[in-house]
Structures are given as structure tokens and as C-alpha cells.
N, C-alpha and C positions, 0 to 999 in steps of 0.2 A: 311464633316461637320456632327456634331452630333446633335440630337434633343432629349430633355428631356421634358416630359409632366407630370405635377404634378396633381394627383387626391387626393383632401384633405379629402375625406369622409372615415369614419371608423365606423364599427359597435361596436367597443369598443376601449378604450384607454389603451394601455399597460403601465405598471408601469415605464418602462424605456424610453418611447418614448418622444422625444423632437421635432419631426417633426411637420410641420404645418398640423393639421388634426382636424376634427370635427366629433362628434358622434351624433349631433342633428340638422344637416342641410341637411338631405336627400331630403327635398322638393325643394332644389336649384339645384339638379343634372341637370335638363334639361337646365336651364338658364346658369349654369356654363359651360356646354359643348358647348353651343352656344358662350359664351364669349371666350372660347379657340379657336373656329373657327375664331372669329374676330381678336384675337391676331396673330394667324397663318397667316392670310391673310396679316396683317400689316408687319410681319417679312419677308414674301416672297417678298413683295414690297420693304422694306427697304434694304434688303441684296441682292436683285437680285438673289434669289436662282434658279439655273437652273435645268432643268430636270435631274434626276438621281444623284443629288449632295448629298442628305442625305444618308449617308452610314450606320448609325445606329440610331434606335429609341428606347427609353426606357421610358416606362410608369410606374411611381412610385407613392408613396403616403406617408401617407394615405394608402388606400386599393383600388387599381384599380378594384378588383373583386366585389366591391359593386356597380359598374355602369354597366348597361346592355350593351351588344354589340351593340344593336340598337342605343344607344346614342353615341357610338364611330363612327358609320358609316359615318356621315358627315365629321368628321375629316379625316378619311381614304380616302374618296373620294377626298378631297383636296390634301392629301399627295401622292396619288398614282403616279402621274407623276413625283414627286420630289424624290421619293425613288430610290436608286440604285437597279438594278435588283437583286443583291445578298445581299440586305440590311439585317442586323440582326435587328429583331423587337422583343423586349422583353417587357413583362408585368409582374409586380409583382402580386402576388395573395396570399390570405390567405386561408388555407385549408377549413375553415368553410363556405366561400362564393364562392369558385371556384367550383360551381356545374358543372356536366357534360354538361348541356346545355350552361352555360357561356363559358366553355372551347371550345366547338364546335363552338360557335358564334365568339369567338376571333380568332380561327384558320381560320375561313372562311374569316375574314377581312384581313388576311395576317400575323398575329402574328406567329412567328416561334420559340419563346423561352419563357418559363415561369420560373419565379424565385419565389419559394414558401417561405413564412415566417414561417418556421416550428419552429425553435429555440431549440426544444428538443422533444424527444419521451418519456419523463418521465412525467407522469400526474401531480405529485406533483410540479415539477419544472415549468411546464406550468402554474399552478395555481399561484405559487410565482411570475412569471413574468407578470401575468395579461393577459395571452393569452386566446382567446375565443374558441380554438379548442381542441380536444382530440388527443392523439397519433393515434388512429384508423382513425380519419378524415384525419390526415396528410398523412398517408400511402395510404388511398383510393384516395385522391386528386392527388397524383403523378401517381398512376396507371391509373386513369381516363384521366389525361393529355396525357399519352403515347397512350392510346386508341384513343384520339382525333387527334393524328397525329403530335404532336409537335416534331420538329427535335432535340431540345435541352431542357433539363430540369435541373434546379438548385434548391438547397435548402439552407437556412440559418440555422446555428446553433449558439447558444450563449454559451460561457464558461466563467469561472471566476466568477461564481455565488456562493454565500455562500451555503454550503452543497454539492457543486460539489465534486465528487470523481472519481477516475479512473474507477470504476465499472460503474457509471452512464454514464460517457462520452463514455466508451467502448460500452455500449448499444446504445447510440445515433449514434456512428459511424457504428456499425454493422447493425443497422436498415437502416441508410442512404444508405449504400452500398448494401443492399438487394433490393434497388429500382432502377428503370431505369433512373438514373441521370448521367450526364456527367460533372457536376460542383457542387462545394460546397463552400460556404462562411462560415468562422468561425470567429465570432466577440467576443472579450472580452467585458463583460458587463462594460459600463461606466455610471457613475451617472451624469446626466445633471441637471442643475439648473431648477427649476420649474416643474420637474416631481415628481410623487409620491415617487419614490426612493430617492429623494433628502432629504427626512426626515429620511431615513434609509440607509445612505451611506455604512454601514457595509454589505449590500447585495452584494456589489462588492468585491470579494476576489480572485484575480488572484494569482496563484502560478506559478512562472516561470518554475519550474520542470514539473508541470502538463501541462503547455502550450507547452513546448518543446516535451513532450511525445505525446500530441495530434497531433501536426504538423507531427511528425515522423510517427504516426499511419496512418494519412491520406495519406501522401506521399507513405507510404509502400503499400497502396492499389492501387497504379498506378496513383494517381492524382498529377500532377506536381504543385508545389507551384509557382505561377507567380506574387504574391503580398502578402503582409503580412497576408491578410485575405482571399485570394482567391486561390482555388485549382481546377484542373480539367484535364480531357482528352481534354476538349474544353476550349478555352480561350475566355472570353467575349470581343468582339471587342469594345463594347461601353465603358467598363471599361478601356481598353487599350488606347482608344482615349483620355480619361481624363488625364491619366498618361503621355501621349505623348504631352500634352498641345495642343490638337486640338481645333479649335473653336467649340462652342456649343451654341445652342439656348435653352432657358428655357421658356416653356409655363406654365402658371397657377399661382395660388395664392401660394406664397412661393417658387416658382422656382427661379433658378439662371441661367443666361446666361453669356457667355464670348466670345467676338469677339475682336480679336487682343489684345490690352492691356486695354480694358474696360470691367469691369464686371458690369452687370446690374440686377436689382431686380424689378419685377412687384410688385403690391400691395400684401402684405401678408394676409391681412384680406379678407375673401372670399366675403363679401358684397361689399367692396370697389373694389375688382377685377372685379366682375360682372358688376358693374356700369361703370368702366373705365379700360378695359383690355389692353389698349394701354399705360397706365401710366408706367413709370419706373424711378427708381433712379439709377444713373450711378456712378460708382466708378473707376476712372482712376487708373491704376496700374503702379507704378514706375518700372524702370528697375531692381532695387534691389529686389522689391517684386516678380517680375516674376522669377528672378534668384533663389531666395530662394524657391519658389514653385516648380520649376523644380528640384532643388536639393532634396527636401524632397520626391516628387513624384517618381523621378527616383531611389532613394536609397531604397525605400520601395517596389519596383517592379522590374520586369525583364527588364524594359525599360532602366535602368541605366542612367548615366549622360554623356553628350558629353564633351570631354576634352576641347573644345573651350569655354565652359561655365566658366571654372576656370581661375582665375588670377594666376600669377606665384607662390605666396605663397601657394594658395590652391592646385595647381598642385603638388607642392613638398610634401604637406601633404598627398595627394592622393597616391603618389608614396610610401611614408612610410607605409601607410595602406596596399598597395598592397604587399610590402615586408613582412609585418606582417601577411599576409594571410587574411586580412579583406576585401580587394577588389580584384576583378579580372579585367584584362585589355585585350582589344583587340585593333585593330588599331585606333579606334576613340572614344571608350567609356570605362568608368569604371563601374563595376557592383558589387553590394553588395552581399556578400556571407552569410549573416545572417540578415534576415529582422527584427528580434527582436531587433537588434542594429541600425536600420536605422536612428532613430532620433538622437542618440548619434553621429553617424558618420557624419551626416549632420552638426550638431553643431560644431564638431571638424574641419571639412573642412572650415567652415566659420570663424573659429578662434574666 
């Protein structure tokens, strides 16, 4: 089982961000963390979570590094017996708030992987994106994390931004690979409704030629691409769990959980969540919805799709794609050979 914990506090709101986050609610941190403990206790009782059953934990946001390790401690006390001995425990962090003492504190709680929201090492691009850190802070944060003893380090980069050039992206890649990271996520800028960038949609300008070059450049440095946006010498087990359609619990305001064929949503509003962390809205998933999700997730990742998922017509279309070199096949599964075409292939298979 997977566990996701959402921390909705941010010291600034990036221009592209559509996640549930707040820049003016820091006074609620202590009561919010207590509410997370209440929801966790409820989830443990509801699902009968046995000792060692939680294989991966991911703390996302928002900005988890805006909450002191001491406030995480009660959560980790509850989680300690439930975590698998070899659990992957990841926290996101922003370079400007992941100070050395925060990193040391999270490491002492058992966090063994940090994912930094770097986005770029170009000062002008960071300003365009509304990021609150400098390139120098990003480099220093990764170095401090290594010194704090984290086993695995990752960073995010954003591409497909107006004014992106091969020279700029090359500098981002060169700088990233000069640091002690074993994983990299590269996301194309997407314009979401309600974000500052929704008023300037021209900020997103992805060029397929440049994207293909970028992916080749990352793979050429020895990082295997195991999903359309993820590369590494190390594969995030939490990410892979989602793509394999493993059950997951979602804690926090704006989190999502999915057990069997029911997806559930706690309160999104932080005040409502603190008042009633046990509330949830449930969304039953049809067999068709589950199948479509498995197709799209499998084709955009190394997970692939089980042949038994396909009806006769879909199976014949998959064989044709195999013969055309678009899919690879082993005894039980089909695998996509070009993640940039994953959505098109999924739509074709579904007819």
C-alpha cells in the first residue's frame, strides 16, 4: 500500500501552480498536523493496516519544507510500526526553505529521499515562473541534502516555456548532472485554469524537436526514462506504485486516495479539513474507467499493459502497433517504445 500526505502551506504561489496550497495560513500548521494524525488513525482503523504494510510514503504539497520536523514527529510515531522495513519515504522540498537543520530533522525522522522543486537553474526563467529561490540556493540545497545523509535525491525541471532555448536547457541539464542526484523529473509547462499563467497562455510553448532533444540528452547521461516525465539511475517506487494501480491512502486537504475501485477526496478547504478530517467524498470507478486509466498509465511508463486487459479488437490493434514498431511485446504485456506518443496510442487501442 502507498501513502500520500499533502502539506498545503507555501511561502509563495508559483505562476503555473494549480495545487491546493496557501501562502497566508501558516498559523494553522500545528492544528493541521494534528488533523492529519486524526485522519491517519481513522484510515488505519478503516482499512485494517497491518504492521509493515505501507511500502512507500510521499509527502507533497504545497511545500513540505515550510513545516518544521518537530510538527511531523507525531505522524511518524504513528507510522513507524506500519512502515515496511525497506520503505521508500520521500518528501518534496523547495530550495529556499529546505535549510540544513530542516533536512537533518527530516532525515532523523526516517525520510530517505528528497525531491527538490528546482524547475530551472536560470535566474530569469525562475523569475518568469514565479519561483522564490535562486539558482545558487538550488545548488546549495542539494549539496546540503547529500551531507544530511539522504540515500536518494531528485530534482524537477520545467521545459516548454516561452524563451526556452537549447542553450538554456543544456545549462539546466549540465548543472543538474553536476549535483549528487540519482533521479530527475522533467515536466512540460501546462497552463491550468485559475493560475496566473491562465491570463498569458503563450508562456507555454513546447517544441517537439526540443523536447526530443532534451529527453535524449538526459538519457545520454545514464538516466533511464521509465515514464514520460521521469528519469533516473533510481526509480521512484512510489511513482511506480501509482502506475501499477496499487491502492493508496491520501491524507490532507486536497489529497486523493484510491482503494479498490473507489476514489475518495477529503475536504479541499484547509479550514474545513481541520474541522473534520474524517470527511470524504467518494467516487466509485466503473470497470471502463479503471481499464482506461490502466491503459494510459501503462503506456506512458515502463509498466506497460497486461494483454488480458484488452478485448479481441484492441488486442489486434496492439499486434498491428507491435508490427509497426510502436509497441514491444513479451509473454504477458505490451510496452510503449515512445512515451511522447502514449496518449495517441491509448486512444487508438480503445478505438
